[in-house]
C-alpha positions as CSV (number, residue, x, y, z in Angstrom):
1,X,-16.7,-14.1,-2.8
2,X,-14.8,-11.0,-3.7
3,X,-18.1,-9.1,-4.5
4,X,-19.6,-10.1,-1.2
5,X,-16.5,-8.9,0.8
6,X,-16.6,-5.6,-1.1
7,X,-20.3,-5.1,-0.3
8,X,-19.8,-5.9,3.4
9,X,-16.8,-3.6,3.7
10,X,-18.6,-0.8,1.8
11,X,-21.5,-1.0,4.1
12,X,-19.3,-0.7,7.2
13,X,-17.1,2.0,5.7
14,X,-14.8,1.6,8.7
15,X,-11.2,0.4,9.1
16,X,-12.2,-1.8,12.0
17,X,-13.8,-4.3,9.5
18,X,-10.5,-4.8,7.9
19,X,-8.8,-5.2,11.2
20,X,-11.2,-8.0,12.2
21,X,-10.8,-9.6,8.8
22,X,-7.1,-9.5,9.1
23,X,-7.2,-11.3,12.4
24,X,-9.4,-14.0,10.9
25,X,-7.5,-14.5,7.6
26,X,-3.9,-13.9,8.5
27,X,-2.1,-17.2,8.7
28,X,1.5,-16.6,7.7
29,X,4.5,-15.1,9.5
30,X,6.0,-11.8,8.4
31,X,9.4,-11.7,10.0
32,X,12.9,-12.0,8.8
33,X,13.9,-15.3,7.2
34,X,17.2,-17.0,7.4
35,X,19.5,-15.6,4.7
36,X,19.3,-18.8,2.5
37,X,18.6,-16.8,-0.7
38,X,16.8,-13.6,-1.7
39,X,13.8,-15.6,-2.9
40,X,13.6,-17.6,0.3
41,X,13.8,-14.4,2.4
42,X,11.1,-12.9,0.3
43,X,8.9,-16.0,0.6
44,X,9.1,-15.7,4.4
45,X,7.4,-12.3,4.1
46,X,4.7,-13.2,1.5
47,X,1.0,-12.8,2.2
48,X,-0.5,-16.3,2.4
49,X,-3.6,-17.6,0.8
50,X,-4.1,-14.7,-1.5
51,X,-5.6,-15.7,-4.9
52,X,-3.5,-14.5,-7.9
53,X,-0.4,-13.6,-5.9
54,X,3.0,-15.1,-5.1
55,X,3.5,-17.5,-7.9
56,X,7.3,-17.7,-7.7
57,X,7.5,-19.5,-11.0
58,X,5.8,-16.6,-12.8
59,X,7.8,-14.9,-15.6
60,X,6.8,-11.5,-16.8
61,X,5.4,-11.2,-20.3
62,X,6.5,-8.7,-23.0
63,X,3.1,-6.9,-22.5
64,X,3.8,-6.6,-18.7
65,X,7.5,-6.9,-18.2
66,X,7.6,-5.7,-14.6
67,X,6.0,-7.8,-11.8
68,X,3.7,-5.9,-9.5
69,X,4.3,-5.7,-5.8
70,X,1.3,-4.9,-3.5
71,X,2.0,-3.1,-0.3
72,X,-0.8,-3.1,2.3
73,X,-1.9,-0.6,4.9
74,X,-1.8,-0.3,8.7
75,X,-3.4,-3.1,10.9
76,X,-4.1,-5.5,8.1
77,X,-2.3,-8.2,6.1
78,X,-1.6,-8.3,2.4
79,X,-4.0,-11.2,2.2
80,X,-6.9,-9.0,3.3
81,X,-5.9,-5.8,1.7
82,X,-5.6,-7.2,-1.8
83,X,-8.3,-9.7,-2.0
84,X,-9.7,-8.1,-5.1
85,X,-6.8,-6.4,-6.8
86,X,-4.4,-9.4,-6.8
87,X,-6.7,-11.7,-8.8
88,X,-7.7,-8.8,-11.1
89,X,-4.1,-8.1,-12.0
90,X,-3.3,-11.8,-12.4
91,X,-6.2,-12.0,-14.9
92,X,-4.7,-9.1,-16.8
93,X,-1.5,-11.1,-17.3
94,X,0.7,-9.6,-14.6
95,X,3.0,-11.5,-12.2
96,X,1.7,-10.4,-8.8
97,X,3.4,-10.5,-5.5
98,X,2.1,-9.3,-2.1
99,X,3.9,-9.3,1.3
100,X,2.8,-8.9,4.9
101,X,5.2,-6.6,6.8
102,X,5.6,-4.8,10.0
103,X,4.5,-7.2,12.7
104,X,5.3,-6.4,16.4
105,X,5.9,-9.3,18.8
106,X,3.6,-7.7,21.5
107,X,0.7,-7.4,19.0
108,X,1.2,-10.4,16.7
109,X,-2.4,-10.4,15.3
110,X,-1.8,-7.1,13.5
111,X,0.6,-6.1,10.7
112,X,2.1,-2.8,9.4
113,X,2.5,-1.5,13.0
114,X,6.2,-1.8,13.4
115,X,8.5,1.3,12.9
116,X,8.3,2.2,9.3
117,X,12.1,2.1,8.7
118,X,12.0,-1.6,9.8
119,X,9.1,-2.2,7.5
120,X,10.9,-0.5,4.6
121,X,13.8,-2.9,5.0
122,X,11.3,-5.8,4.8
123,X,9.9,-4.3,1.6
124,X,13.5,-4.2,0.2
125,X,14.0,-7.8,1.1
126,X,10.7,-8.7,-0.6
127,X,11.4,-6.8,-3.8
128,X,14.9,-8.2,-4.1
129,X,13.4,-11.7,-3.9
130,X,10.8,-10.9,-6.5
131,X,13.4,-9.6,-8.9
132,X,15.6,-12.6,-8.3
133,X,12.8,-15.0,-8.9
134,X,11.3,-13.3,-12.0
135,X,14.5,-12.1,-13.6
136,X,13.0,-8.6,-14.1
137,X,15.1,-5.5,-13.7
138,X,12.3,-3.5,-12.0
139,X,9.0,-3.8,-10.3
140,X,5.9,-1.7,-10.3
141,X,4.2,-1.2,-6.9
142,X,0.7,-0.5,-5.7
143,X,0.3,0.6,-2.1
144,X,-2.7,1.5,0.1
145,X,-2.6,3.9,3.1
146,X,0.8,3.3,4.9
147,X,1.6,1.2,1.8
148,X,1.4,4.4,-0.2
149,X,4.1,6.0,1.9
150,X,6.5,3.2,2.7
151,X,7.8,2.6,-0.9
152,X,8.8,6.2,-1.1
153,X,11.2,5.7,1.8
154,X,12.5,2.5,0.1
155,X,13.0,4.5,-3.1
156,X,14.8,7.3,-1.4
157,X,17.0,5.6,1.1
158,X,17.3,1.8,0.3
159,X,18.0,1.8,-3.4
160,X,14.5,1.4,-4.6
161,X,14.5,4.1,-7.2
162,X,16.6,2.0,-9.5
163,X,14.3,-1.0,-9.0
164,X,10.9,0.8,-9.4
165,X,9.1,1.7,-12.6
166,X,5.6,2.9,-11.6
167,X,4.2,3.5,-8.2
168,X,0.5,3.8,-7.6
169,X,-0.7,5.0,-4.2
170,X,-4.3,4.6,-2.9
171,X,-5.2,6.9,-0.1
172,X,-1.5,7.3,1.0
173,X,-0.3,9.0,4.2
174,X,2.1,11.0,2.0
175,X,2.5,14.0,4.4
176,X,1.0,12.4,7.5
177,X,-2.5,12.5,8.9
178,X,-4.4,14.2,11.7
179,X,-6.8,11.3,11.8
180,X,-9.5,13.9,11.5
181,X,-7.9,15.8,14.4
182,X,-6.9,13.0,16.7
183,X,-3.2,13.1,16.0
184,X,-3.2,16.9,16.3
185,X,-4.9,16.6,19.7
186,X,-2.4,14.1,20.9
187,X,0.5,16.2,19.7
188,X,-0.8,19.1,21.8
189,X,-0.4,17.0,25.0
190,X,3.3,16.5,25.9
191,X,4.3,12.9,25.7
192,X,0.9,11.7,24.6
193,X,1.7,10.4,21.1
194,X,4.5,8.2,22.4
195,X,2.4,6.9,25.3
196,X,-0.7,6.1,23.2
197,X,1.0,5.0,19.9
198,X,4.7,4.4,20.4
199,X,4.5,1.1,22.4
200,X,2.0,-0.8,20.3
201,X,2.0,1.0,16.9
202,X,5.2,2.9,16.1
203,X,4.0,3.0,12.5
204,X,1.0,5.1,13.6
205,X,3.3,7.6,15.2
206,X,5.5,7.6,12.1
207,X,2.4,8.6,10.0
208,X,1.2,11.4,12.3
209,X,1.7,14.9,11.0
210,X,5.0,16.4,12.0
211,X,6.8,13.0,12.7
212,X,10.5,12.6,12.3
213,X,9.9,9.8,9.7
214,X,7.8,12.1,7.6
215,X,10.3,14.9,7.8
216,X,13.0,12.6,6.6
217,X,11.0,11.0,3.7
218,X,9.7,14.3,2.4
219,X,12.9,16.3,2.7
220,X,14.2,17.4,-0.6
221,X,10.9,16.7,-2.4
222,X,8.2,14.1,-2.7
223,X,9.6,12.1,-5.6
224,X,12.8,10.6,-7.0
225,X,13.9,10.6,-10.6
226,X,12.9,7.8,-12.8
227,X,9.7,6.7,-11.1
228,X,6.2,7.5,-12.4
229,X,3.8,8.3,-9.6
230,X,0.0,8.1,-9.5
231,X,-2.0,9.0,-6.3
232,X,-5.7,7.9,-6.2
233,X,-7.7,9.4,-3.3
234,X,-11.3,9.8,-2.3
235,X,-12.8,13.0,-1.0
236,X,-14.7,10.8,1.6
237,X,-11.5,9.8,3.4
238,X,-11.8,10.6,7.1
239,X,-8.7,8.7,8.1
240,X,-5.9,10.4,6.2
241,X,-6.8,14.0,6.7
242,X,-6.7,16.6,5.4
243,X,-7.3,14.6,2.2
244,X,-5.4,17.0,-0.1
245,X,-2.2,16.1,1.8
246,X,-2.2,12.7,0.2
247,X,-1.2,14.2,-3.1
248,X,2.4,14.4,-4.3
249,X,4.3,17.2,-6.0
250,X,7.0,16.7,-8.5
251,X,7.7,15.6,-12.1
252,X,6.0,12.5,-13.4
253,X,3.1,12.7,-10.9
254,X,-0.6,12.4,-11.4
255,X,-3.0,13.0,-8.6
256,X,-6.7,12.2,-8.9
257,X,-9.9,11.9,-6.8
258,X,-12.2,9.0,-7.6
259,X,-15.1,11.5,-7.5
260,X,-13.4,13.3,-10.4
261,X,-13.8,10.1,-12.4
262,X,-17.2,9.3,-11.1
263,X,-19.1,11.9,-9.0
264,X,-21.2,9.1,-7.5
265,X,-18.3,7.1,-6.1
266,X,-18.6,6.5,-2.4
267,X,-15.3,4.9,-1.6
268,X,-13.9,5.7,1.8
269,X,-10.3,5.1,3.1
270,X,-10.9,1.5,4.2
271,X,-12.7,0.5,1.0
272,X,-10.6,2.4,-1.6
273,X,-8.6,-0.8,-2.4
274,X,-11.7,-2.7,-3.4
275,X,-13.5,0.2,-5.1
276,X,-14.2,-0.6,-8.8
277,X,-13.5,3.0,-9.9
278,X,-10.2,3.1,-8.0
279,X,-9.2,-0.4,-9.2
280,X,-9.8,0.5,-12.9
281,X,-7.7,3.5,-12.5
282,X,-4.9,1.4,-11.0
283,X,-5.0,-0.7,-14.2
284,X,-4.8,2.5,-16.3
285,X,-1.8,3.7,-14.2
286,X,0.1,0.5,-14.6
287,X,-0.5,0.3,-18.3
288,X,-1.2,3.8,-19.6
289,X,-0.7,2.8,-23.2
290,X,-3.9,0.7,-23.0
291,X,-5.9,2.9,-20.6
292,X,-9.7,3.1,-21.0
293,X,-12.1,5.6,-19.5
294,X,-12.9,5.3,-15.8
295,X,-16.4,6.2,-14.9
296,X,-19.6,5.5,-13.1
297,X,-20.5,2.6,-15.4
298,X,-18.0,0.5,-13.3
299,X,-20.1,0.8,-10.1
300,X,-22.1,-2.3,-9.2
């Protein structure tokens, strides 16, 4: 099933395919739970029906002492975004957890569209529940697109730096995007960004170049002490543009294009999280002590 989904998405190469899939596969709520316990609050945010994820009885092993939290991108749910990575990590012996965050009551079918500061608080709630359930001191995180930016806010402003070991970002909106020029065009028209994006997708506005959210999260540097960062991007990304702005600067940072690992790789923004070259590099980033070469032999 995973291979067939990968092939269909690669053929489309368009984020709309993931949006449609999200509408079909999303089944669980992603709002605030009653404050019964950290675990119960986190479970109310979990992505539902995702193979390999959200086993709340999982206990991290000595080989992989930190559970992995998966943070999806704009418009989709965690269930759709991580259909390949979650079972892959589980098979490698990780405790894997994935949430669905950022719903808006006026657009209930889509996720990760709420204001990003609200979504960051949901991420904090989820991580707190994962740590309470597993007994781990820290998590590692993997994020795609908006999910590659959101944890950096959590780390800087919500205490996440002390709870995060490694952070791997796939095609992140680290310094915003022009959406291949669309955001720049909207910003040139007074009031247009708020009119077009603000009412139904505040997170889109937050990720546009020059937003207040980006100014806040990037002020004082891209990184926080104690966290290891890996950014994996594709030169064929036409959503988060210019592509080079996805990369981070600072200590303990590694930036890489998939085409530097395999010149033939054709991953685009909407398929990066199912691309075998990118996924193998995620495994290397999470466990660098057992890294193996990433190359074109991984392509189907």
